[in-house]
N, C-alpha and C positions, 0 to 999 in steps of 0.2 A: 825494245821500247814500244814498237807499234802495238804489240799485243797488250801492253799495259796502257798506253796512251789512248788508243781508240775506244776501248771499253769505258775508260774514265770519262772521255768526252761524251760518249753515248749516255752515260749515267747522268752527267751534268745537263745534257740536253733534255733528257726525260724529266729531270727535276725542274728545269726551267719551264718546260711545257706544262708540267703538273702545276707549278706555281702560277703560271699564266691562266690556266683553266680555273684554278682555285680563286685567283683574283677576279676573273670574270664572274664566277659563281657568286662571290661575295658582292661584287658590284651590282649584280642583278638582284640578289637576295636582300641586301640591306634595305632598299626602299620599301620592300614588301613586308618588313617586320612589323608586327602589330604594335599599336600604341601601348605605352606603359601606364596608362591612366589607372588600370586596375591595381597597380602597385603603388604608384605615387599618391593615389587617393584611396588607400586600402581600407575597405569597409567589409570585413568578413560577414558572412551570413550568421547572425547570432540567433540561436534558437529561443523559443518561448521557455521561460523559467517560472516555476511556481515555488512560492516561499510560505513558510508559516508566519504567523503574526509576529513572532519573535526572531525572524530572520533566518531560519534554517531552510536550506534548499531541499525541496522534496520531489521535484519533478522537472524534466527537461524534454522538450519536444521539438523536433526538426530533423531534416534529412541528415544534417551534420551536427554532431555534438561538439560544440565549440565554445571556448571562453577566451576572450581576448586579454592578453597581458602585455604591458609595456616592457621593452627590453631592459630598462633600468630596474624592473621589479623581478626579473628572472634571477633565481639564485645562482651564484657563481659555480656551485658544484654541478648544476645541470648544464650550464654553458660549456664548462670544461669537458663534460662527458660527451656532449654533442660534437664538439670540435674534434675530440679524440676519435670518435667513431666515424665521422663523416668527412672532415676537412680540417686537418690540423694547421694547414697553411692559409686558412681563410683570410686572415688579416694581412697576409703578405702578397698574395697573388691579385691579379686584376680581373678575376672572374673565371679564368681558366688556368688550371695547374698543368703546364705543358709537360712537365716531367711525368705526371700521371697519365697524360694523354698518350705520350710515346710508349710508355710501359704497357698500357692497355692495347694499343694498336699492334705492338709487337706480339703480344700474347694471342691476339685474334688471328694474326697472319700465320703464326705457327700452328695453331689448332684448327684454323679454317672456320672458326665460329665467330659469333658476334656477342659472346656472353660476357666478356670483360668490359667493364665500364670504368670511367674515371671522373664521374660527375662531382663537381664541387657543389657547395651549398648554393651558390648563385645559379649554377646550371640546373640544380633541382628545382629551384624557385621558378626558373624559366619554363621548365618542362611541366610543372604542376599547374601553372597558370595558362600556358599558351600552346602546349604541344601534347602529343600522345606519347605512350610509352613504347611504341614499336622500335625495334632495334635495326635502324637503317642508317646509312652514312649521311643521307640528305637530312634526316631528322637531327642527327648529331651536329651537322653544320649549322642548322638553324638554332639549335640549342646553344652552341658556342657564340654565335653572333648575338643572340638575345642576352647571353650572360655579359658580353662586353657592353651592350646598350644599357643593361640594368646597372652595371657598375658606374657608368657615366652619369646616371640620373639619381641614384640612391646611395646613401652612405652605407658603410659596412654594417653599422648597428641597425639601420633600417632594414637591410636585406635579411639579417639574422632574425630580426623581430618578425618579419613576414614569414620566414621559414618556421619559426617556433610556433606560430599561431595557425599556419596553414597545413602543415604536413599531416598526412593520414597515418595513424598509428594503430589501426585495428579496432575491432569491437565498436564501430561507429564513432570512434574518438578522433577528432581533428584537433591537432595542436597538443602541446605537452601539458597545458593546464588541465584540460579535460582528461587526458590520459592518466595523470597522477591520481585523479579521483576514480577513474574507471578501473585501473589495475590495483591500486593500493588503498583506495577509499580515504585519501587525504589530500590536503592542499598542496600545490606545487611548492610552496614555501617550506613544507614539512619533509620534503624528500631527503633521504640520507644518501651516502655515496653508492651503496649497492643498488638502491632503487633508481637513482638517476642513471646509472650505467645500464640497467635493464631497459629503461625507457629509451635511452639513446641508441640502443641496438635495434630498435623496432623499425625505423624508416627503411632499412635495407630490404626487409621482407616482413611486413607486419603479420602475415598469416603464418609464415614459417617460424618466426621467433616469438610468437605469442606465448607468454608464460602461462596462460590458462589452458590453451589447447596443446601446446608443445613445450612443456616445462623443461625437458632435457636440452632441447636445441636452444631454448631461450637462455638457459644457464651457460651454455658454451659461448653464445654470443656475448653475454654479459661479461664473462671472464676475459674475452678478447678486448672489450672496451676498457675494462679495468687495467689490463696490461698496457694498453696504449696510454691511458691516463698516467700510469706510473712512468713510462718511458718519456713522456712529455713533461714530467715533473709537476703534474697537476695534483697528484697525491703522493705521499711517501710510501715506501715499501711496507712500513708497518700498517698504514691505512689500507694498502692493497690487500694484505693478508687478512686484516679484520673484515674487509668487505667480502672477500671470497668465502670466509667462514660464517658470515652473518646469515641467519635464516631469513627468508623473505615470506611475508604474509600477503599472498596475492588474493584479491577478491575473486572468488570463483563463481559466485552466483550471478544472476542477471545483472547486466551493466546498467544499473539505475541508481537514482539518488534517494528515492522515497522510502522503500521498504515498508515501514509501518503506515505510511500515508499515501500509498499508491491510489486508493480509491478517491481520496481528496484531490490528488493531482489530476486525475482523469476528469473529475467534475469541473475543476478549474480550467483545464484545457478546452473542454467543450464550450464553456462560457466565453473564453477568449476567441475561439474560432467563430462562434456565432457573430461576434462583433467585428473581427478583423479578417476573417476568412484565411486564405493561404498566407497572407502577410504576417499572420501571427507567428509563423514558424521561422521567419527570417529577419525580422526587424528588432530583435532583442527585447521583446515585451516581457515585463515582469508582472506576475499576478501575485498579489499579497492576500493570502487567505486569513481567516479568522482563527484558525486552530492554534493551539498552544503545543509546542513540540513535546514537552514532558508529559502532558495529559494525553496527547495522541499516542505516544509510546505506551503509556499505561493502559489505554483502551485496547490497543493492539495486543499487548501481552495478556490482558484480562480475557479477551475473546478467545485467543488461541488456547489459553490454559483451560477455559471453560469447555471448549470443544474437545480438547485432548482428554480432559477428565471424563467427559461423557463417553468418548470413544473407548477409553480403557475399561469403563464399567461394562462395556458390551463385548469385550473379548477381542483376541487377535484373529484376523481373518486369513493370515498366511502370507507366503512370499508374494512379492509384487510381480515377479517374472523370473525367467531362467535363461542362462546362457550355457553353451556347451561346456561341461566340466573340464574338457581338455584345454579350454582357453583360460583356465584359472591358475595355471602354473606360474612360477616366479619368472619364467622366460616370456610370458605372454602379457606383460604389464601394459604395453601399448594397445593391445587388443581390448583389454579391460578398460583402459582409459577411454577408448572410443565408445564402449557401451555406456560408461558413466556419463560421458558428455551428452548422450542421447536420453539420459534419465536425470532431468534437472533436479537440483536441490530446492527445497521450499523452506527458506530460512534455516532453522536449526534441524529440520528433518532432512538428513543427508543420505544420499544413496550409497550403497556399498555392495560388493559382490562376495558371497560366502566362498571361501576356499577350503575350509575344514569345518566339520560339525560332528560333535560327539564327545563322550567322556565329560559331560558337564560343562562344555565350553564351545564357543563358536569363534572362528577366526575369519575375518573379512578383509577385503582389500578396498582401498579408496585412494586413488591418485598418488601412488607411491608409498602410502602409509598402510601398515598392518594393524588392524584393530582386533583386539581380543576381548570377548564378552563372556562373562561368567557370573555365577551367583545371582545377585539381585537384578543384574542387567538382563537375565534370561527369563525372569519370572513371568512377564507379560506374554511372552511367546512360547512358554514351556510346552503347551499342548501340541504345537506344530514341530517340535523337535523329536517327537516320538516316531518310531517306525510304523506305528499304526495310523499316523496322520495321513490325510489324502495326499497322494503323490503330487498333485498339482498345487498343493498348498504347503507342503513340508519344507522345512529349512534344511537344505542339503547343499553340497558343493555345486556352485553355479547359480544358486538362488540370489535374486536381487532383493535386498531388504532395505529398510530405513533404520538408521541409527541416529541417536541423539546423545549429546554429551551432557551428563548430569554430574556437576562438580568434577571429580577426578576420574569418573568411570564412564564407560559407554553402555547404553541400553538399546535393546531392540524396540522399535516403535513402528508406526504405520501411518499412512496418509488417511485422515478421517474422511468418511463419506458424508457426514452431516455438515450443515452450513450454519452460519450465524450472522448477527449484525449487532453493532453497539454504536450508539451515537449520543452526543451530549451537547447542550447549548446553554447559553445565558438566558434565563427566562425573562429578563427585563428587555432584551433587545432582539433575541433570536439568533445571535451570533453563535455559530457552531464552534464548539471548543474541541471536539474530537469526533471522528467518524471512521468506522471500520465497516466496510460493506461486505466482508466475507472472510473466510479463513486465510486465503492467499490470493492476491490479485493476479499473479502470474499463472495460477492454476484455473481460476474462475473469475472472469472480469465482470460478471453480473453483480450489480450493486444492490445488495439486499436491503439497504437502508432506504433507497429511493424507488426501487423497482419491484420489490417483492410484495405482492398483494396477498395477505394472509388473514385468516380469522384471528381476531384478538382475544377470543375467549373472555374470561372474567376480568381481564384488564380493561374491558370496555364498560363494565358495570358503573364506575364512577360517573360516567356521563348520563346514564339513566337515572342515577340517584340525584344528580344535579338538576335534571329536568323535573324530578318529583318535588324538589324544594320549591319550584316555581308554581306548583299546584297545591301548595299548602302543607306538604310533608315537612318533617324536621328530623334531626338525628334521633330524637326520642320517640318518634312514631313507631307503633308496634304493628308488625305484619306477621301473619302466620307462616311458619316454616313446617309445613306438612305436605305429604305427597299430593300431587295434582295431576290430572290427566284431561285430555281433550279428545272426546270421541269424534270419529269421522263425521257423524251426523251433525254435530255441533259446529264443526269448523268448515265443513264442505270439502275437506281434504282427508288424508289418511290420519289415523289416530296417532296421538303424540303423548308419550308418557315420560316427561323429563325426570331426571334424578339429581340429587345432590352428589357432588364429586366423591364424598366420603361415605355415601350411603346412609347417613344419619340424619334424623329429623328431630328438631327440638321445639316444635310448637311455636306459640307467639313469642316474638323477640323484637327488640328495638332495631331500627335500621343501622345504628352504629355497630351493634354486635353482628348483625347480618353481613355487613360489608367486610368487617374484620375477619369473619370466618368464611366469607365467600359463599353464602347460602343461595343456591340457585332458585329454590322455591320462592324465597322472598323477592328476588329480582323479578321473577316472572309475574308474581302477583302485583308488584309495584308498577310494572310496565302496563299490565292489564288495566290497572286503575287509572293511570294518567292518559292512556291511549297510545298505541304504537305510532299513529300518524303524528301526534303531537311530538313524541320523542324523536321521530325521524327528522322532523323539521328543526327541533331544538339542537341536535348534535351538529348541525351545519354551522352553528355559532363557533364551534371549535375548529372548523376547517374540514370536517368530514364531508364526503360526497353522499347526498341523500340516496342516489340511485344504487349505491353499493351497500345500503343498509335498509333492505325492504321492511315495510311497516308490518312485520309479523312479531309475535311474542318471542320468537327465537332471538330477536335483537337483544333481549335482556341478557342473553348468555354470550353475546359477541359473535353472532353467526354471520355478520357482514364481512367486508373486506377492508383492510387498512394497510398502510405501509408504516414501518418504524418512524419515518419522517413525519407522517401525520400524527402518530401517537406522541411524538416529541412536541409538536405544536399544541396538541390538545392538553397535555399535562402541564405545559407552560402556563396556561390560564389559571390552573389551581395554585401554581407556585408564585405567580406575580400579582395576585389579588384580583384576577378576573379579566385581564386584558388579552387581546389576541395579538400575538406577534408572529411574524413570518420568519422561519429559520432561513438564514443566508450564510453562504460559505466564503464569498469573495469580498474582501474589505475595499481594495482598490487595485487599479491597473495602472502601471507606469510604463513609459517608454525606456529605451536603453540609457537615457541621460538622467532618469529619475523623475521626469516630468509626469505629473498625474494626468492620466487620460480619462479615468472614470473613478468615482468613489461612491460608496453606499452610505446613505444617511438614513438609518433605519428608524421607524417609529419606536418610541421608548415607553414601556409600561409605566403608567402613572403620569406621563407627560404628553406624548403625542400619539400614542397607540390607541386604537379603537377598543372600546370596552366590549368584551364578549359576553360576560355574565355579571350579574349583580355582585358587588364586592362582598356582601353578606353571604351569598351562595358560595363564593370562593373560600371564604374564611371557614364556613362550616364543613365544606368538603375537605379542606386542608386538615381540620382537626380529626375528621373521620379517617382520612388516609394515614395520619400519624398513628392511629390505633391499629391499622393493619400491620404496621411495623412493631408497635409496642406489645401487642398481644394477639396478633392474627397470623395469617399465612406467610408474612414476610418477616417473622421474628428473627430469622438468621441475621438480618441487617443490624441487629443490636450489637453485633461483634464490633461495629465501628464506634460504639460507646458514645452515641450522640442522641439527644432527644428531639432534634429538629428534622428528622428524616420522615418522609411520607412516600407512599406508593401503593401499587397494587400488582399482585401476581395474576397470571393468566395461563390457563391450560385448556386447550380445546379438546373436543370429543375424541376419544381413543388416543389421547396424548400425541396428537399430530404436531401441534405448535406449543411452545413454551415461552412465556413472556415475563418480564418484570419492567414496569414503568414507574419511576420514582424520582424524587427530587429533594433537595435542600434549597432554601430560598435563593441561593446564588447559582445553582446549577441543577438542570433537569437532565435525566439520562434514561435511555430506553435500551433494553437488551432483549434479543430474540434468538431462538435456536429451533431448527427444523430441517427437514430434507427438502431439496429443490423439487423433487417429485414427491408430493406429500405422502407420507406413510407414518406409521406409528413409531414414535421415539422409543417406546418401551414402557411397561407398567412402572409407575412411580416417578416417571420423568416429568414432573410438574414444573410450573414456573418457578416455584420456590426452590426446587432441587437443581434444575438445569440452567435457568436464566439468571436468577438472583445472584449466584456467586460471581458471575461476570460483572454485574452492576456493582457489587460490593468491592471487588478488586479495583475497578476503575475509580470509584468514589473515595477509596482510601487515599489515592494520590490527589484527586481533585479537591478534596476537603482538608488536605494537610495544612495545618496552620490557620484554617478558617474558623473564626469563633462561631459558636451556636447563635442562632437568631430566630426570632419568632414574630409573626405578624401581630399587629395591634387590632383588637376587635373593633370593627367599624360601627358607626352609628346605625340604629335601626334594629338592633338585636336586644332581646330581653332574656333574662335568666330565670328559668323555672326549675322546680323540683319535681321530676316525673314521679308518679305514684309507684311506690315499691322500690325506688332507686335511692341509693345513699349519696349520689352525686348530682350536682346541678347540671342543667343543659341549656344551651342557647337556641332560640328559635327566632324567626322573623317576628318583629313587634306586632305586625298586623294579624298574625295567625293565632288562633286559639290554642291553648296547651294540648287539648285532646287531639288524638290522631284523627285524620279525616276518614270518612266512610268511603269504602270502595265504590267507584263509579260503575254504572252498568257496563257490562262487557261489550267491547266493540267487535264487529266481525273480524276474524283473523283467519289467516291461512298459512300455517307453518310450511316450510319447504319439505321436500321429499325425505331428506335425511335428518337424523337427529342432530340437534345443535350442540355446540361446545358445552362442556359441563363444568369447567372451573376456570 
């Protein structure tokens, strides 16, 4: 008996000593526990959010991507998945599941490690708010004590609400509401059983079970959660099988909300930061922009289509890169996934790795999917499939390529080198309706709408014509379209011999015809007549910077510098009857409760806006710009089957920049295409060929259901019958019908290089 009794007494003694020590530790630790104010008065850091005018979320900024949701609004399927994955006895225990604690402690003693845990949801809340994640017994003690204290001060539903909103779930997503959007691109209320199970499996190890980076491990974790949900009778066996077999569509691109409106969201973020500084990212501020979601999407697609069409016209440049062909076998999928993860997708331009090439087809791998491309899908890249193709460009096993889904087939594509911009506004107020600052924000964050200073080419001519109307000219005025040159002795600089873009000269012609056909010689003679210095001052009425448009004759051909934003403002004056409006992007800023902190009250054309030019001038320019569409360089726009469209093409010297600036009375839009480091786009890549199609595709959506409208002729115009013309023309009442005589030439000094020519 002694050999049994003495060890038993020793064990009891050790337990008593252990309990006494534990009691002392608790007694000393309890008073040092932190205040629970962070939980009882829970106010998570809510990021800055940017919305369209019609309520679509397009951007979110902050260290933590978070969206607060009340416990009563959390769908039952997600609650059940979380409880099954993390703490099925949550509503029964008092903060600590002692059965789980003993089980974990036993496993740790056996293995000699500290890897086994038994954290309840309450303990996880305690750790996330007040403790580190180090695996020590002292930290575990504090975690347990805090769990008891939390349970004494908060209800179970309050604790679960904090957990659901606070827990980190990978990809900068904090809380399940944001995670639903991040991983599945949908609201938390739209989650189905397999999606809820996938998200519920993330808290254990967000990086290890991330369905984007580790889809296989994530699927195993998801299946565990589904089994637990079935065992706990949260779902039936039938629902379990359906969930296991259901395909998951995980968002694999950048974890953002905007996509088509990333440039807009960034502009809004900058505006909010200027006013609220760092607080903008934590106090739940909402920025409401002026853009329309459907039009923004149309502008985004129009620009990308225009750029891709241009890119296809200039051929396939070859594979994007290469990996070791030995890493492209079916056993090397994880290695290929790593390569693909380092080669981001850009919307529909997706990265893939070639595994086989030859015999009229290409097989490529992409995140567990085998893609087979043949026939029409190979046409664009056919030259690089040949054995004669350069080794560093050829499509062969190991090549990294871009693929795009077209209807039911895959095609080989490529990332374009050229850039573009497309923006539109309401000409009455300046409210931006759509803005796309480049091909892809995640690839190039430079906003070409507001930051790209480029030569406008012939799209600047209307402002010169408008200036001429204030010097006595009219649409009927006749100016000679014949070659002209300026010798060095006359100008004091190098000789300059400009040309018409098409190389043709038609002699004397009306200004109306000259603008429609974009005649350079007429524009130069017109500017020479009114004086470059006068024109330089006049264009500032439209918001252009005088110093960026030197008073030389080359200004007639758009040799200065503008941004698409400025061109949008300038053409708005022709569209709205002659008023200057300032484009603006942010309509109002609200706090997290919806209280308005700031609101824009813009000047309105015809009401409170400042007049830029005479309304008669605007009316005559509008009629001439309509002729550019009806019978001039922008005739492609007639595909929209409207008579109220107006605008002007622009192509700079050597086809470096291509523009189209145009409008209908309710919307003005500007499209531009060119390389960031200016170089030739290619022969024939004019404004009408490269930029106008983008404008048309946007306007097709913007004008859907909008009736045609035309301005009323203002007072002060008289109708005359120009000699030799079958149609009447309007001119200023105070002007004589005859065209004015050219004024003496002012001293000019053209720049060193030839000006834009169309």
